[in-house]
C-alpha positions as CSV (number, residue, x, y, z in Angstrom):
1,M,0.0,0.0,0.0
2,S,1.5,3.3,-1.1
3,S,2.0,6.3,1.2
4,D,-0.7,8.1,-0.9
5,S,-3.2,5.3,-0.1
6,Q,-2.3,5.5,3.6
7,T,-2.9,9.2,3.6
8,I,-6.3,8.7,1.8
9,R,-7.4,6.1,4.3
10,K,-6.4,8.2,7.3
11,A,-8.4,11.1,5.8
12,I,-11.4,8.9,5.2
13,L,-11.3,7.5,8.7
14,S,-11.0,11.0,10.1
15,K,-14.0,12.1,8.1
16,W,-16.1,9.1,9.3
17,H,-15.1,9.7,12.9
18,E,-16.3,13.3,12.6
19,S,-19.5,12.2,10.8
20,L,-20.3,9.4,13.2
21,S,-19.8,11.6,16.2
22,K,-22.1,14.2,14.8
23,H,-24.9,11.9,13.7
24,G,-24.5,9.5,16.7
25,N,-25.3,12.3,19.1
26,L,-28.5,13.4,17.4
27,F,-30.7,11.2,19.5
28,S,-30.6,11.0,23.3
29,S,-33.8,10.4,25.2
30,D,-35.4,8.1,27.7
31,S,-38.2,7.2,25.2
32,I,-38.7,7.0,21.4
33,S,-41.7,6.9,19.1
34,G,-41.3,5.9,15.5
35,S,-41.9,3.3,12.8
36,S,-39.7,0.2,13.0
37,P,-38.7,-0.7,9.3
38,P,-39.5,-3.5,10.7
39,S,-36.3,-4.6,12.4
40,V,-35.1,-6.8,15.3
41,F,-31.6,-7.5,16.5
42,V,-30.1,-10.3,18.6
43,G,-26.7,-9.7,20.0
44,S,-24.0,-12.3,20.8
45,Y,-22.4,-10.7,23.9
46,D,-22.7,-12.9,27.0
47,Y,-24.2,-15.8,25.1
48,P,-26.3,-17.8,26.1
49,K,-28.0,-14.8,27.6
50,V,-28.2,-12.1,24.9
51,F,-29.5,-8.6,24.3
52,V,-32.6,-8.7,22.2
53,G,-34.8,-5.9,20.9
54,P,-36.3,-3.9,18.1
55,M,-34.6,-1.1,16.1
56,V,-36.6,2.1,15.8
57,P,-35.9,5.4,14.2
58,P,-37.3,8.6,15.8
59,I,-39.6,9.1,12.7
60,H,-43.0,7.8,11.6
61,G,-44.0,6.7,8.1
62,D,-42.4,4.4,5.5
63,T,-39.0,3.7,7.1
64,S,-38.5,0.3,5.3
65,L,-35.4,1.6,3.4
66,L,-33.5,1.9,6.7
67,D,-33.1,-1.8,7.1
68,S,-33.6,-3.4,3.6
69,P,-30.2,-4.2,2.1
70,E,-31.8,-5.5,-1.0
71,K,-33.0,-2.0,-1.8
72,W,-29.6,-0.3,-1.3
73,K,-28.2,-0.6,-4.8
74,G,-26.7,2.7,-5.8
75,K,-26.6,4.1,-2.3
76,S,-23.3,5.6,-1.0
77,L,-21.5,4.3,2.0
78,E,-22.4,7.5,3.8
79,D,-26.1,6.9,3.0
80,I,-26.0,3.3,4.4
81,V,-24.1,4.3,7.6
82,N,-26.7,7.0,8.2
83,F,-29.5,4.5,7.8
84,R,-27.9,2.4,10.6
85,L,-27.3,5.4,12.8
86,N,-30.9,6.5,12.6
87,L,-32.0,3.2,14.1
88,V,-32.1,3.3,17.9
89,R,-31.6,-0.2,19.3
90,G,-33.7,-1.2,22.3
91,I,-32.5,-4.1,24.3
92,Q,-33.5,-6.6,27.0
93,K,-31.4,-9.5,28.2
94,I,-33.0,-12.8,27.4
95,P,-31.9,-16.5,27.6
96,I,-31.6,-17.9,24.1
97,D,-34.1,-20.7,24.9
98,Q,-36.8,-18.2,25.9
99,T,-38.8,-17.9,22.7
100,G,-42.1,-17.3,24.4
101,G,-43.4,-14.6,26.6
102,R,-45.1,-11.4,25.5
103,Y,-41.9,-9.4,24.8
104,I,-40.4,-12.0,22.4
105,E,-43.8,-12.7,20.8
106,N,-44.1,-9.0,20.1
107,L,-40.7,-9.0,18.4
108,Q,-41.7,-12.1,16.4
109,E,-44.8,-10.2,15.2
110,V,-42.4,-7.3,14.3
111,A,-40.1,-9.6,12.3
112,M,-43.0,-11.1,10.3
113,S,-44.7,-7.8,9.5
114,S,-45.1,-6.8,5.9
115,K,-44.8,-3.1,6.6
116,P,-43.2,-0.6,9.2
117,I,-44.7,-0.9,12.7
118,D,-45.6,2.0,14.9
119,S,-43.4,1.5,18.0
120,D,-43.2,3.2,21.4
121,L,-40.3,2.4,23.6
122,I,-39.5,3.7,27.1
123,F,-36.0,3.2,28.3
124,Q,-34.6,2.7,31.8
125,K,-32.5,5.8,31.2
126,S,-31.6,8.1,28.3
127,T,-29.9,6.4,25.4
128,G,-26.3,7.0,24.6
129,P,-24.4,6.5,21.4
130,N,-22.5,3.2,21.2
131,I,-20.4,4.0,18.1
132,A,-17.0,2.4,17.8
133,L,-15.0,2.7,14.6
134,D,-12.3,0.1,14.4
135,G,-12.4,-0.7,10.7
136,E,-14.0,-4.1,11.3
137,S,-17.3,-3.7,13.1
138,A,-20.3,-2.0,11.6
139,P,-21.4,1.1,13.5
140,F,-24.6,1.2,15.5
141,G,-27.0,3.9,16.5
142,P,-27.8,4.7,20.1
143,I,-28.8,1.8,22.5
144,G,-31.2,1.9,25.4
145,E,-32.4,-0.8,27.8
146,I,-36.1,-1.2,27.4
147,K,-38.4,-0.5,30.3
148,S,-41.6,-1.0,28.3
149,A,-42.4,-1.5,24.6
150,K,-45.6,-1.1,22.6
151,F,-46.1,-2.0,18.9
152,T,-49.2,-1.3,16.9
153,G,-50.3,-1.9,13.3
154,T,-48.6,-5.2,12.5
155,T,-49.6,-7.0,9.3
156,S,-48.1,-10.4,8.9
157,V,-46.6,-11.8,5.7
158,K,-48.8,-14.9,5.1
159,S,-46.0,-17.2,4.1
160,I,-44.0,-16.3,7.1
161,E,-47.0,-16.6,9.4
162,K,-47.7,-20.1,8.0
163,T,-44.1,-21.2,8.5
164,Y,-44.1,-19.7,12.0
165,Y,-47.1,-21.8,13.1
166,D,-45.7,-25.0,11.6
167,K,-43.7,-26.4,14.6
168,D,-43.0,-29.7,12.8
169,L,-41.0,-28.1,10.1
170,K,-37.2,-28.3,10.5
171,A,-35.3,-25.0,10.5
172,Q,-33.6,-25.7,7.2
173,D,-36.9,-26.6,5.5
174,A,-38.5,-23.4,6.9
175,V,-35.7,-21.2,5.6
176,L,-36.0,-22.8,2.1
177,N,-39.8,-22.6,2.1
178,L,-39.5,-18.8,2.7
179,Y,-36.7,-18.3,0.2
180,N,-38.5,-20.3,-2.5
181,S,-41.7,-18.2,-1.9
182,G,-39.8,-15.0,-2.6
183,I,-39.1,-13.7,0.8
184,E,-36.1,-11.5,0.9
185,I,-33.0,-13.1,2.6
186,S,-32.6,-10.2,5.1
187,K,-36.2,-10.9,6.3
188,I,-35.6,-14.6,6.6
189,Q,-32.5,-13.9,8.7
190,K,-34.5,-11.8,11.1
191,C,-37.1,-14.5,11.5
192,F,-34.4,-17.1,12.1
193,S,-32.7,-14.9,14.6
194,I,-35.8,-14.2,16.7
195,G,-36.6,-17.9,17.2
196,M,-39.5,-18.3,14.7
197,L,-38.3,-21.3,12.7
198,G,-37.7,-24.9,13.3
199,Q,-38.7,-27.6,15.8
200,K,-36.4,-26.7,18.6
201,R,-36.6,-22.9,18.6
202,K,-34.1,-20.6,20.2
203,L,-32.8,-17.1,19.8
204,V,-29.8,-16.9,17.4
205,P,-27.4,-13.9,17.4
206,T,-28.1,-11.9,14.3
207,K,-24.5,-12.3,12.9
208,W,-24.9,-16.1,13.2
209,S,-28.3,-16.2,11.7
210,I,-27.0,-14.4,8.6
211,I,-24.3,-17.0,8.0
212,A,-26.7,-19.9,8.8
213,T,-29.4,-18.7,6.4
214,D,-26.9,-18.2,3.5
215,D,-25.4,-21.6,4.2
216,I,-28.7,-23.4,4.2
217,I,-29.8,-21.8,0.9
218,C,-26.3,-22.5,-0.7
219,K,-26.5,-26.3,0.2
220,S,-29.9,-26.6,-1.5
221,L,-28.8,-24.7,-4.6
222,I,-25.7,-26.9,-4.9
223,D,-27.8,-30.0,-4.7
224,D,-29.7,-28.7,-7.7
225,I,-26.8,-27.5,-9.9
226,L,-24.8,-30.8,-9.5
227,D,-27.4,-32.3,-11.8
228,Y,-26.8,-29.7,-14.5
229,S,-24.5,-29.8,-17.5
230,L,-21.2,-28.0,-17.3
231,I,-20.9,-24.5,-18.7
232,D,-19.4,-24.5,-22.2
233,S,-17.1,-21.4,-21.9
234,H,-15.0,-19.3,-19.6
235,K,-16.9,-16.2,-18.4
236,V,-15.7,-13.3,-16.3
237,F,-18.2,-11.0,-14.5
238,S,-17.3,-7.9,-12.4
239,Y,-18.9,-5.2,-10.3
240,E,-17.8,-2.4,-8.0
241,H,-19.6,-0.7,-5.2
242,L,-19.0,0.7,-1.7
243,G,-15.2,0.5,-2.1
244,N,-15.4,-3.2,-3.0
245,I,-14.4,-4.7,-6.4
246,F,-15.6,-8.2,-7.3
247,T,-14.6,-10.3,-10.2
248,I,-16.1,-13.8,-10.8
249,V,-14.7,-16.4,-13.1
250,L,-16.9,-19.3,-14.3
251,F,-15.2,-22.2,-16.0
252,P,-16.1,-25.7,-17.3
253,H,-15.7,-28.0,-14.3
254,R,-17.7,-29.9,-11.8
255,W,-18.7,-27.6,-8.9
256,V,-15.6,-26.2,-7.2
257,Y,-15.5,-22.8,-5.5
258,E,-12.9,-20.5,-4.1
259,M,-13.1,-17.0,-2.8
260,I,-10.0,-14.9,-2.2
261,E,-10.2,-11.5,-0.5
262,A,-7.5,-8.8,-0.4
263,W,-7.5,-5.7,1.9
264,Y,-5.3,-2.9,3.0
265,S,-4.4,-2.5,6.6
266,N,-1.7,-0.4,8.2
267,G,0.2,-0.2,4.9
268,V,0.1,-4.0,4.4
269,L,-1.8,-5.9,1.8
270,G,-3.5,-8.8,3.5
271,F,-5.2,-11.8,2.0
272,G,-7.7,-14.4,3.1
273,S,-9.3,-17.3,1.2
274,D,-11.1,-20.6,1.4
275,Y,-12.5,-23.2,-1.0
276,E,-14.6,-26.3,-1.5
277,D,-15.4,-29.0,-4.0
278,A,-18.7,-30.8,-4.5
279,R,-18.5,-32.3,-1.0
280,G,-18.8,-28.8,0.5
281,I,-16.8,-27.1,3.2
282,D,-16.3,-28.9,6.5
283,H,-15.0,-26.0,8.7
284,P,-15.8,-22.4,9.4
285,P,-14.4,-20.5,6.4
286,A,-11.3,-18.3,7.0
287,I,-13.2,-15.3,5.5
288,A,-16.3,-16.0,7.6
289,G,-19.8,-14.9,6.3
290,A,-18.5,-13.3,3.1
291,Y,-17.7,-16.8,1.8
292,F,-21.3,-17.9,2.0
293,A,-22.8,-14.6,0.9
294,A,-20.7,-14.6,-2.3
295,K,-21.4,-18.2,-3.0
296,L,-25.1,-17.7,-2.7
297,G,-25.0,-14.8,-5.3
298,V,-23.2,-16.9,-7.9
299,L,-25.2,-20.1,-7.2
300,E,-28.4,-18.2,-7.9
301,Y,-27.1,-17.4,-11.4
302,L,-26.1,-21.0,-12.0
303,K,-29.6,-22.3,-10.9
304,K,-31.4,-19.7,-13.0
305,N,-29.4,-20.7,-16.1
306,K,-29.4,-24.4,-15.2
307,I,-25.7,-24.8,-15.6
308,Q,-22.9,-26.1,-13.4
309,A,-19.4,-24.5,-13.2
310,G,-16.2,-24.1,-11.3
311,V,-16.1,-20.7,-9.6
312,V,-13.3,-18.3,-8.5
313,I,-14.2,-15.0,-6.9
314,F,-11.7,-12.2,-6.2
315,R,-12.7,-9.5,-3.8
316,E,-10.6,-6.4,-3.5
317,I,-11.5,-4.3,-0.5
318,R,-10.3,-0.8,-1.2
319,P,-9.3,1.8,1.5
320,E,-12.5,3.7,0.7
321,Y,-14.4,0.9,2.5
322,A,-13.6,2.5,5.8
323,I,-16.6,1.3,7.7
324,P,-17.7,-2.4,7.1
325,V,-21.5,-2.4,6.8
326,G,-22.2,-6.2,6.7
327,V,-21.8,-9.2,4.4
328,W,-25.1,-8.3,2.7
329,Q,-23.0,-6.0,0.5
330,V,-21.0,-9.0,-0.7
331,R,-24.2,-11.0,-1.5
332,E,-25.8,-8.0,-3.3
333,G,-22.5,-7.1,-5.0
334,I,-22.1,-10.6,-6.5
335,R,-25.8,-10.7,-7.5
336,E,-25.3,-7.4,-9.3
337,A,-22.1,-8.7,-11.0
338,M,-23.9,-11.7,-12.3
339,N,-26.5,-9.3,-13.9
340,Q,-23.8,-7.5,-15.9
341,N,-22.5,-8.4,-19.4
342,C,-19.7,-10.8,-19.1
343,L,-16.3,-11.2,-20.9
344,V,-15.7,-14.5,-22.6
345,A,-12.2,-15.8,-22.3
346,D,-10.2,-18.3,-24.4
347,N,-9.3,-20.5,-21.5
348,F,-8.9,-20.6,-17.7
349,E,-5.6,-18.7,-17.6
350,H,-7.0,-16.0,-19.9
351,A,-10.1,-15.8,-17.7
352,L,-7.9,-15.3,-14.6
353,S,-6.0,-12.6,-16.4
354,L,-9.1,-10.7,-17.4
355,A,-10.4,-10.9,-13.9
356,S,-7.2,-9.6,-12.3
357,N,-7.0,-6.8,-14.9
358,K,-10.1,-5.3,-13.3
359,M,-8.2,-4.8,-10.0
360,S,-5.0,-3.3,-8.7
361,I,-3.6,-6.7,-7.6
362,S,-1.8,-8.9,-10.0
363,K,-2.9,-12.4,-11.1
364,S,0.2,-14.0,-9.6
365,E,-0.6,-12.3,-6.2
366,W,-4.1,-13.6,-6.2
367,L,-3.1,-17.1,-7.1
368,S,-0.3,-17.3,-4.6
369,H,-2.9,-16.8,-1.8
370,G,-5.4,-19.4,-3.2
371,N,-5.7,-23.1,-3.9
372,I,-7.9,-23.2,-7.0
373,V,-5.3,-24.1,-9.6
374,E,-4.1,-27.0,-7.5
375,L,-7.6,-28.0,-6.7
376,I,-8.8,-28.3,-10.3
377,R,-5.7,-30.4,-11.2
378,Q,-6.6,-33.0,-8.7
379,K,-8.6,-35.8,-10.3
380,T,-11.5,-37.2,-8.4
381,I,-13.4,-40.5,-9.0
382,S,-16.3,-38.4,-10.6
383,D,-14.0,-37.2,-13.3
384,F,-13.8,-40.7,-14.8
385,F,-17.6,-41.2,-15.1
């Protein structure tokens, strides 16, 4: 990373510190009245007792945009950060196996609502901003411990309501039912998190429910695409947003997948990667939730086009991405990339060259931190049938 890049990053971080301090202090009160997008959040701190509650902005009306990642295409990083800071997070500490009781049942009604919900929260004391900018965690708006909460005007999404009352349905099947009925993934994740799905229900920290939902859907899509014919060419897709550059290479091969990330930190270029073949991945990926989010985006493309392919994804995280806003941006970035016109390469090496040419990192650097070339050279029994 050049000294110019370091200077740019420091300037960006300074700007965000100033912006977050300003916006984060806009709301401080012992109560709030507004329309939840709708949104609920389950923390992971002190698990298995966790902080659970709604997220509510101090405004009424159609606030759905504040917590709908699928609708954030074209929004700037500043727009999205401000969406987050406008949401005041109410909390109560609840054991994860407590999925009944009026408070949790209210939050489940919030999660399944088809529109923003009028919400009135009274806190134990005035809220205070809980904004930490470390370059890794997403910023949060003010947080307040809830003394009382009232929600009015809930209207349930019928497919979610039906799944909620089906206590015999396994969690995996519930997730897939909702996904296949067209429910947005961000909404499925909320329902999963607040203990609405499956036979043995419990509260699931939001960051874990995001990964679990993506993983469940990915496994189902892979089961489908393994029956499809191989792609007949080498294709390269790309997309850039929010300081992230994605390139995706599809090549004729039985399902094999690798994602390699590169980022800049304290003047050093860092890398992370993980991979799988048709047997899947048997350990938590080194690059965490981004691995599943990206995989889901490309699997949807393969399923839609009824083809099977090997996949390599390069993600370059630029210094401009000063505030991580969640792995949803990886999923939506890959989805958008797969909607773009692709480049057709002559062969695999050419495809990797075209992909790396879209970025500031060389092909040799990418490949030296991955395993895909070695992986596709290995013959498996299936190659001989």
